[in-house]
C-alpha positions in Angstrom: -38.2 31.2 26.1 -39.4 31.6 22.5 -35.9 31.3 21.3 -35.4 28.0 23.0 -38.7 26.7 21.5 -37.6 27.9 18.0 -34.2 26.2 18.5 -35.9 23.0 19.6 -38.3 23.0 16.7 -35.4 23.7 14.3 -33.3 20.8 15.7 -36.3 18.4 15.6 -37.0 19.3 12.0 -33.3 18.7 11.1 -33.2 15.4 13.0 -36.4 14.3 11.4 -35.0 15.0 7.9 -31.8 13.2 8.7 -33.5 10.2 10.3 -36.1 9.8 7.6 -33.8 10.5 4.7 -34.7 8.6 1.6 -32.8 5.5 0.6 -30.7 5.5 -2.5 -32.7 5.0 -5.7 -33.5 1.3 -6.2 -32.6 0.6 -9.8 -33.3 -3.1 -9.3 -37.0 -2.2 -8.7 -37.0 0.0 -11.8 -35.5 -2.8 -13.9 -37.9 -5.4 -12.6 -40.9 -3.0 -13.2 -40.0 -2.7 -16.9 -41.4 -5.1 -19.4 -39.1 -7.3 -21.5 -39.7 -4.8 -24.4 -38.8 -1.8 -22.2 -35.6 -3.6 -21.0 -34.7 -4.4 -24.6 -35.4 -0.8 -25.7 -33.1 0.4 -22.9 -30.4 -2.0 -24.0 -30.7 -0.9 -27.6 -30.4 2.7 -26.5 -27.2 1.9 -24.6 -25.7 0.1 -27.5 -26.7 2.8 -30.0 -25.4 5.5 -27.7 -22.1 3.8 -27.2 -21.7 3.4 -31.0 -22.7 7.0 -31.7 -20.3 8.4 -29.1 -17.5 6.2 -30.4 -17.9 7.4 -34.1 -18.3 11.0 -33.2 -15.3 10.9 -30.9 -13.2 9.0 -33.4 -14.1 11.4 -36.3 -13.4 14.5 -34.2 -10.4 13.4 -32.1 -8.7 10.8 -34.1 -9.6 11.2 -37.8 -6.3 9.9 -39.0 -6.1 6.8 -36.9 -6.3 3.5 -38.7 -8.6 0.6 -37.7 -5.6 -1.2 -36.3 -4.7 1.8 -34.1 -8.2 2.1 -32.7 -8.8 -1.7 -32.4 -8.3 -1.7 -28.6 -10.8 1.1 -28.1 -13.3 -0.6 -30.5 -13.0 -3.9 -28.7 -13.5 -2.3 -25.3 -16.5 -0.2 -26.3 -18.6 -2.2 -28.7 -21.1 -4.7 -27.3 -21.3 -7.9 -29.2 -24.0 -9.7 -27.2 -27.7 -10.2 -27.8 -30.2 -8.3 -25.8 -31.4 -11.6 -24.3 -27.9 -12.3 -23.0 -27.5 -8.8 -21.5 -31.1 -8.7 -20.1 -30.7 -12.1 -18.4 -27.3 -11.2 -16.8 -28.6 -7.8 -15.6 -31.7 -9.5 -14.1 -29.5 -12.0 -12.4 -27.2 -9.4 -11.0 -30.1 -7.4 -9.6 -31.3 -10.5 -7.7 -28.7 -9.7 -5.1 -30.2 -7.1 -2.9 -26.7 -5.5 -2.3 -26.8 -4.6 -6.0 -30.2 -2.9 -5.9 -28.7 0.7 -6.0 -26.3 0.1 -8.8 -27.3 2.3 -11.8 -28.7 0.5 -14.9 -25.8 1.9 -16.9 -23.2 0.6 -14.6 -25.0 -2.7 -14.5 -25.0 -2.8 -18.3 -21.2 -2.7 -18.4 -20.9 -5.2 -15.5 -23.1 -7.6 -17.4 -21.1 -7.2 -20.5 -17.9 -7.9 -18.6 -19.5 -10.9 -16.9 -20.5 -12.3 -20.3 -16.9 -11.8 -21.5 -15.8 -14.0 -18.6 -14.2 -11.2 -16.6 -14.1 -11.1 -12.8 -16.6 -8.4 -12.0 -16.4 -8.4 -8.2 -14.2 -5.3 -8.0 -16.5 -3.5 -10.5 -19.5 -4.5 -8.4 -17.9 -3.2 -5.2 -17.0 0.1 -7.0 -20.5 0.5 -8.4 -22.0 -0.1 -4.9 -19.7 2.5 -3.4 -20.5 5.0 -6.1 -24.3 4.5 -5.6 -23.9 5.2 -1.8 -21.6 8.2 -2.5 -24.1 9.6 -5.0 -26.9 9.2 -2.6 -24.9 10.9 0.2 -24.1 13.9 -2.1 -27.8 14.1 -3.2 -29.0 14.0 0.4 -26.5 16.7 1.4 -27.8 18.9 -1.4 -31.4 18.2 -0.6 -30.9 19.0 3.1 -29.0 22.2 2.4 -31.7 23.4 0.1 -34.4 23.0 2.7 
């Protein structure tokens, strides 16, 4: 009898954890909670990080490449838009509740591509899927550690 009760308690605890599993992290709420200055600081950090990664990578992996040879990479990586432009497009993209769980870093690149006039629908769908998959993986880890 005690074994049946223990099994029932165990199953109930597992079902409770599964049914009340946290939602994916809501990056739209995070973005909206930040002040304009905080958003701009984040955008500056992204731009600075991209530039630093590019120069370190270029000097270590392609030191003999000319500017002409690295132009495609340079064009793809560097961001040539104002913080205002990026901030407004990111804010606009986060207005769609379906985009709430897209990471701010993914949203940064989607905003850049949108400003460039690219069709970002495929990228949005991929970012949404990645957010759900990351959440699934994190929940599986969380449940297995309990």
